[in-house]
PyMOL commands that place a pseudoatom at each C-alpha (Angstrom):
pseudoatom trace, name=CA, resn=MET, resi=1, chain=A, elem=C, hetatm=0, pos=[0.000, 0.000, 0.000]
pseudoatom trace, name=CA, resn=ASP, resi=2, chain=A, elem=C, hetatm=0, pos=[1.384, 3.393, -0.892]
pseudoatom trace, name=CA, resn=ARG, resi=3, chain=A, elem=C, hetatm=0, pos=[1.333, 6.333, 1.492]
pseudoatom trace, name=CA, resn=LEU, resi=4, chain=A, elem=C, hetatm=0, pos=[-1.587, 8.112, -0.172]
pseudoatom trace, name=CA, resn=GLU, resi=5, chain=A, elem=C, hetatm=0, pos=[-3.690, 4.949, 0.033]
pseudoatom trace, name=CA, resn=GLU, resi=6, chain=A, elem=C, hetatm=0, pos=[-2.688, 4.572, 3.671]
pseudoatom trace, name=CA, resn=MET, resi=7, chain=A, elem=C, hetatm=0, pos=[-3.627, 8.186, 4.470]
pseudoatom trace, name=CA, resn=LEU, resi=8, chain=A, elem=C, hetatm=0, pos=[-7.019, 7.717, 2.792]
pseudoatom trace, name=CA, resn=ASP, resi=9, chain=A, elem=C, hetatm=0, pos=[-7.623, 4.527, 4.813]
pseudoatom trace, name=CA, resn=ILE, resi=10, chain=A, elem=C, hetatm=0, pos=[-6.659, 6.266, 8.057]
pseudoatom trace, name=CA, resn=GLN, resi=11, chain=A, elem=C, hetatm=0, pos=[-8.883, 9.245, 7.232]
pseudoatom trace, name=CA, resn=ARG, resi=12, chain=A, elem=C, hetatm=0, pos=[-11.796, 6.975, 6.280]
pseudoatom trace, name=CA, resn=SER, resi=13, chain=A, elem=C, hetatm=0, pos=[-11.468, 5.204, 9.619]
pseudoatom trace, name=CA, resn=LEU, resi=14, chain=A, elem=C, hetatm=0, pos=[-11.376, 8.492, 11.530]
pseudoatom trace, name=CA, resn=ASN, resi=15, chain=A, elem=C, hetatm=0, pos=[-14.398, 9.839, 9.641]
pseudoatom trace, name=CA, resn=GLU, resi=16, chain=A, elem=C, hetatm=0, pos=[-16.389, 6.677, 10.360]
pseudoatom trace, name=CA, resn=ARG, resi=17, chain=A, elem=C, hetatm=0, pos=[-15.423, 6.793, 14.039]
pseudoatom trace, name=CA, resn=ILE, resi=18, chain=A, elem=C, hetatm=0, pos=[-16.512, 10.447, 14.311]
pseudoatom trace, name=CA, resn=LYS, resi=19, chain=A, elem=C, hetatm=0, pos=[-19.826, 9.764, 12.557]
pseudoatom trace, name=CA, resn=GLU, resi=20, chain=A, elem=C, hetatm=0, pos=[-20.555, 6.813, 14.829]
pseudoatom trace, name=CA, resn=LYS, resi=21, chain=A, elem=C, hetatm=0, pos=[-19.517, 8.493, 18.102]
pseudoatom trace, name=CA, resn=ARG, resi=22, chain=A, elem=C, hetatm=0, pos=[-21.411, 11.689, 17.328]
pseudoatom trace, name=CA, resn=GLY, resi=23, chain=A, elem=C, hetatm=0, pos=[-24.505, 10.118, 15.722]
pseudoatom trace, name=CA, resn=LEU, resi=24, chain=A, elem=C, hetatm=0, pos=[-23.865, 11.646, 12.312]
pseudoatom trace, name=CA, resn=GLN, resi=25, chain=A, elem=C, hetatm=0, pos=[-24.778, 8.683, 10.119]
pseudoatom trace, name=CA, resn=GLY, resi=26, chain=A, elem=C, hetatm=0, pos=[-27.245, 9.232, 7.304]
pseudoatom trace, name=CA, resn=ILE, resi=27, chain=A, elem=C, hetatm=0, pos=[-26.087, 12.739, 6.430]
pseudoatom trace, name=CA, resn=ASP, resi=28, chain=A, elem=C, hetatm=0, pos=[-26.055, 13.333, 2.683]
pseudoatom trace, name=CA, resn=ARG, resi=29, chain=A, elem=C, hetatm=0, pos=[-22.630, 13.351, 1.043]
pseudoatom trace, name=CA, resn=THR, resi=30, chain=A, elem=C, hetatm=0, pos=[-23.303, 16.808, -0.403]
pseudoatom trace, name=CA, resn=VAL, resi=31, chain=A, elem=C, hetatm=0, pos=[-23.672, 18.111, 3.142]
pseudoatom trace, name=CA, resn=TRP, resi=32, chain=A, elem=C, hetatm=0, pos=[-20.432, 16.361, 4.113]
pseudoatom trace, name=CA, resn=LEU, resi=33, chain=A, elem=C, hetatm=0, pos=[-18.638, 17.945, 1.152]
pseudoatom trace, name=CA, resn=GLN, resi=34, chain=A, elem=C, hetatm=0, pos=[-19.892, 21.360, 2.260]
pseudoatom trace, name=CA, resn=ARG, resi=35, chain=A, elem=C, hetatm=0, pos=[-18.851, 20.726, 5.873]
pseudoatom trace, name=CA, resn=TYR, resi=36, chain=A, elem=C, hetatm=0, pos=[-15.401, 19.474, 4.898]
pseudoatom trace, name=CA, resn=ALA, resi=37, chain=A, elem=C, hetatm=0, pos=[-14.889, 22.465, 2.582]
pseudoatom trace, name=CA, resn=LEU, resi=38, chain=A, elem=C, hetatm=0, pos=[-15.851, 24.893, 5.356]
pseudoatom trace, name=CA, resn=ALA, resi=39, chain=A, elem=C, hetatm=0, pos=[-13.577, 23.109, 7.817]
pseudoatom trace, name=CA, resn=MET, resi=40, chain=A, elem=C, hetatm=0, pos=[-10.735, 23.268, 5.303]
pseudoatom trace, name=CA, resn=LEU, resi=41, chain=A, elem=C, hetatm=0, pos=[-11.344, 27.004, 4.844]
pseudoatom trace, name=CA, resn=SER, resi=42, chain=A, elem=C, hetatm=0, pos=[-11.186, 27.447, 8.610]
pseudoatom trace, name=CA, resn=GLU, resi=43, chain=A, elem=C, hetatm=0, pos=[-7.881, 25.561, 8.764]
pseudoatom trace, name=CA, resn=THR, resi=44, chain=A, elem=C, hetatm=0, pos=[-6.592, 27.642, 5.848]
pseudoatom trace, name=CA, resn=ALA, resi=45, chain=A, elem=C, hetatm=0, pos=[-7.387, 30.798, 7.815]
pseudoatom trace, name=CA, resn=GLU, resi=46, chain=A, elem=C, hetatm=0, pos=[-5.426, 29.364, 10.754]
pseudoatom trace, name=CA, resn=MET, resi=47, chain=A, elem=C, hetatm=0, pos=[-2.518, 28.625, 8.406]
pseudoatom trace, name=CA, resn=LEU, resi=48, chain=A, elem=C, hetatm=0, pos=[-2.645, 32.216, 7.110]
pseudoatom trace, name=CA, resn=ASP, resi=49, chain=A, elem=C, hetatm=0, pos=[-2.328, 33.471, 10.689]
pseudoatom trace, name=CA, resn=GLU, resi=50, chain=A, elem=C, hetatm=0, pos=[0.909, 31.483, 10.966]
pseudoatom trace, name=CA, resn=VAL, resi=51, chain=A, elem=C, hetatm=0, pos=[2.458, 33.246, 7.960]
pseudoatom trace, name=CA, resn=ASN, resi=52, chain=A, elem=C, hetatm=0, pos=[1.670, 36.825, 8.939]
pseudoatom trace, name=CA, resn=PHE, resi=53, chain=A, elem=C, hetatm=0, pos=[-0.842, 37.649, 6.219]
pseudoatom trace, name=CA, resn=LYS, resi=54, chain=A, elem=C, hetatm=0, pos=[-2.048, 40.696, 8.176]
pseudoatom trace, name=CA, resn=TRP, resi=55, chain=A, elem=C, hetatm=0, pos=[0.161, 43.367, 6.672]
pseudoatom trace, name=CA, resn=TRP, resi=56, chain=A, elem=C, hetatm=0, pos=[-1.262, 45.894, 9.149]
pseudoatom trace, name=CA, resn=LYS, resi=57, chain=A, elem=C, hetatm=0, pos=[0.282, 44.062, 12.116]
pseudoatom trace, name=CA, resn=ASN, resi=58, chain=A, elem=C, hetatm=0, pos=[3.866, 43.786, 13.251]
pseudoatom trace, name=CA, resn=PRO, resi=59, chain=A, elem=C, hetatm=0, pos=[5.400, 40.625, 11.769]
pseudoatom trace, name=CA, resn=LYS, resi=60, chain=A, elem=C, hetatm=0, pos=[6.384, 37.739, 14.003]
pseudoatom trace, name=CA, resn=PRO, resi=61, chain=A, elem=C, hetatm=0, pos=[8.676, 34.843, 13.227]
pseudoatom trace, name=CA, resn=VAL, resi=62, chain=A, elem=C, hetatm=0, pos=[6.941, 31.963, 11.479]
pseudoatom trace, name=CA, resn=ASP, resi=63, chain=A, elem=C, hetatm=0, pos=[6.518, 28.980, 13.774]
pseudoatom trace, name=CA, resn=ASP, resi=64, chain=A, elem=C, hetatm=0, pos=[7.373, 26.188, 11.322]
pseudoatom trace, name=CA, resn=ALA, resi=65, chain=A, elem=C, hetatm=0, pos=[5.908, 23.444, 13.543]
pseudoatom trace, name=CA, resn=ALA, resi=66, chain=A, elem=C, hetatm=0, pos=[2.577, 25.285, 13.865]
pseudoatom trace, name=CA, resn=LEU, resi=67, chain=A, elem=C, hetatm=0, pos=[2.555, 26.033, 10.122]
pseudoatom trace, name=CA, resn=LYS, resi=68, chain=A, elem=C, hetatm=0, pos=[3.103, 22.370, 9.269]
pseudoatom trace, name=CA, resn=GLU, resi=69, chain=A, elem=C, hetatm=0, pos=[0.390, 21.284, 11.693]
pseudoatom trace, name=CA, resn=GLU, resi=70, chain=A, elem=C, hetatm=0, pos=[-2.114, 23.621, 10.027]
pseudoatom trace, name=CA, resn=LEU, resi=71, chain=A, elem=C, hetatm=0, pos=[-1.127, 22.289, 6.597]
pseudoatom trace, name=CA, resn=VAL, resi=72, chain=A, elem=C, hetatm=0, pos=[-1.764, 18.742, 7.809]
pseudoatom trace, name=CA, resn=ASP, resi=73, chain=A, elem=C, hetatm=0, pos=[-5.130, 19.845, 9.221]
pseudoatom trace, name=CA, resn=ILE, resi=74, chain=A, elem=C, hetatm=0, pos=[-5.981, 21.124, 5.722]
pseudoatom trace, name=CA, resn=LEU, resi=75, chain=A, elem=C, hetatm=0, pos=[-4.872, 17.772, 4.309]
pseudoatom trace, name=CA, resn=HIS, resi=76, chain=A, elem=C, hetatm=0, pos=[-7.206, 15.918, 6.702]
pseudoatom trace, name=CA, resn=PHE, resi=77, chain=A, elem=C, hetatm=0, pos=[-10.227, 17.747, 5.339]
pseudoatom trace, name=CA, resn=PHE, resi=78, chain=A, elem=C, hetatm=0, pos=[-9.005, 17.525, 1.740]
pseudoatom trace, name=CA, resn=LEU, resi=79, chain=A, elem=C, hetatm=0, pos=[-8.724, 13.755, 2.098]
pseudoatom trace, name=CA, resn=SER, resi=80, chain=A, elem=C, hetatm=0, pos=[-12.211, 13.662, 3.610]
pseudoatom trace, name=CA, resn=MET, resi=81, chain=A, elem=C, hetatm=0, pos=[-13.582, 15.560, 0.603]
pseudoatom trace, name=CA, resn=CYS, resi=82, chain=A, elem=C, hetatm=0, pos=[-11.850, 13.173, -1.785]
pseudoatom trace, name=CA, resn=LEU, resi=83, chain=A, elem=C, hetatm=0, pos=[-13.375, 10.218, 0.065]
pseudoatom trace, name=CA, resn=ALA, resi=84, chain=A, elem=C, hetatm=0, pos=[-16.827, 11.820, 0.023]
pseudoatom trace, name=CA, resn=ALA, resi=85, chain=A, elem=C, hetatm=0, pos=[-16.416, 12.358, -3.738]
pseudoatom trace, name=CA, resn=GLY, resi=86, chain=A, elem=C, hetatm=0, pos=[-15.681, 8.638, -4.134]
pseudoatom trace, name=CA, resn=MET, resi=87, chain=A, elem=C, hetatm=0, pos=[-12.043, 9.027, -5.098]
pseudoatom trace, name=CA, resn=ASP, resi=88, chain=A, elem=C, hetatm=0, pos=[-9.327, 6.522, -4.342]
pseudoatom trace, name=CA, resn=ALA, resi=89, chain=A, elem=C, hetatm=0, pos=[-5.565, 7.030, -4.519]
pseudoatom trace, name=CA, resn=GLU, resi=90, chain=A, elem=C, hetatm=0, pos=[-5.316, 5.774, -8.096]
pseudoatom trace, name=CA, resn=GLU, resi=91, chain=A, elem=C, hetatm=0, pos=[-8.019, 8.126, -9.369]
pseudoatom trace, name=CA, resn=MET, resi=92, chain=A, elem=C, hetatm=0, pos=[-6.534, 11.072, -7.476]
pseudoatom trace, name=CA, resn=TYR, resi=93, chain=A, elem=C, hetatm=0, pos=[-3.148, 10.334, -9.018]
pseudoatom trace, name=CA, resn=ARG, resi=94, chain=A, elem=C, hetatm=0, pos=[-4.561, 9.984, -12.547]
pseudoatom trace, name=CA, resn=ILE, resi=95, chain=A, elem=C, hetatm=0, pos=[-6.594, 13.196, -12.349]
pseudoatom trace, name=CA, resn=TYR, resi=96, chain=A, elem=C, hetatm=0, pos=[-3.642, 15.032, -10.793]
pseudoatom trace, name=CA, resn=LEU, resi=97, chain=A, elem=C, hetatm=0, pos=[-1.374, 14.009, -13.666]
pseudoatom trace, name=CA, resn=GLU, resi=98, chain=A, elem=C, hetatm=0, pos=[-3.978, 15.070, -16.257]
pseudoatom trace, name=CA, resn=LYS, resi=99, chain=A, elem=C, hetatm=0, pos=[-4.491, 18.441, -14.607]
pseudoatom trace, name=CA, resn=ASN, resi=100, chain=A, elem=C, hetatm=0, pos=[-0.761, 18.978, -14.151]
pseudoatom trace, name=CA, resn=ARG, resi=101, chain=A, elem=C, hetatm=0, pos=[-0.182, 18.344, -17.876]
pseudoatom trace, name=CA, resn=GLU, resi=102, chain=A, elem=C, hetatm=0, pos=[-2.870, 20.924, -18.672]
pseudoatom trace, name=CA, resn=ASN, resi=103, chain=A, elem=C, hetatm=0, pos=[-1.367, 23.440, -16.225]
pseudoatom trace, name=CA, resn=VAL, resi=104, chain=A, elem=C, hetatm=0, pos=[2.067, 23.035, -17.827]
pseudoatom trace, name=CA, resn=ALA, resi=105, chain=A, elem=C, hetatm=0, pos=[0.521, 23.394, -21.291]
pseudoatom trace, name=CA, resn=ARG, resi=106, chain=A, elem=C, hetatm=0, pos=[-1.203, 26.595, -20.162]
pseudoatom trace, name=CA, resn=GLN, resi=107, chain=A, elem=C, hetatm=0, pos=[2.067, 28.087, -18.954]
pseudoatom trace, name=CA, resn=GLU, resi=108, chain=A, elem=C, hetatm=0, pos=[3.769, 27.135, -22.212]
pseudoatom trace, name=CA, resn=GLY, resi=109, chain=A, elem=C, hetatm=0, pos=[0.938, 28.573, -24.344]
pseudoatom trace, name=CA, resn=ARG, resi=110, chain=A, elem=C, hetatm=0, pos=[-0.072, 25.124, -25.650]
pseudoatom trace, name=CA, resn=SER, resi=111, chain=A, elem=C, hetatm=0, pos=[-3.488, 24.899, -24.001]
pseudoatom trace, name=CA, resn=GLU, resi=112, chain=A, elem=C, hetatm=0, pos=[-6.666, 24.645, -26.037]
pseudoatom trace, name=CA, resn=LYS, resi=113, chain=A, elem=C, hetatm=0, pos=[-8.380, 26.815, -23.424]
pseudoatom trace, name=CA, resn=PRO, resi=114, chain=A, elem=C, hetatm=0, pos=[-8.586, 30.522, -24.266]
pseudoatom trace, name=CA, resn=GLY, resi=115, chain=A, elem=C, hetatm=0, pos=[-6.691, 33.037, -22.180]
pseudoatom trace, name=CA, resn=TYR, resi=116, chain=A, elem=C, hetatm=0, pos=[-3.464, 31.111, -21.723]
pseudoatom trace, name=CA, resn=ALA, resi=117, chain=A, elem=C, hetatm=0, pos=[-1.334, 32.340, -24.602]
pseudoatom trace, name=CA, resn=ALA, resi=118, chain=A, elem=C, hetatm=0, pos=[2.324, 32.476, -23.612]
pseudoatom trace, name=CA, resn=PRO, resi=119, chain=A, elem=C, hetatm=0, pos=[3.731, 36.002, -23.154]
for i in range(1, 119): cmd.bond("trace and resi %d" % i, "trace and resi %d" % (i + 1))
show_as sticks, trace
zoom trace
């Protein structure tokens, strides 16, 4: 089992445990996708606090450990969204590669999509 598959399995187990312990079974997957997206946005806001995005405040040193923890919190909810969408590691990898090829093509002006002509 590769690491992505293992992370998805661990996340699936955690999600099931939370749903069972908190009586959250039977909630529609669309609602779960919304909840996971909102939770990920919340964690992203916490990550932004770690990197001094408030230009109107005095900067503080970045706490690398706290930053990394927030990034992993974001990953938790991202994995949960992927699971709710029915994705497995293989599909995530395949779609990632396809999208990455398109992103590279856009930057090189080779995309069929309008608006990406190379400068």
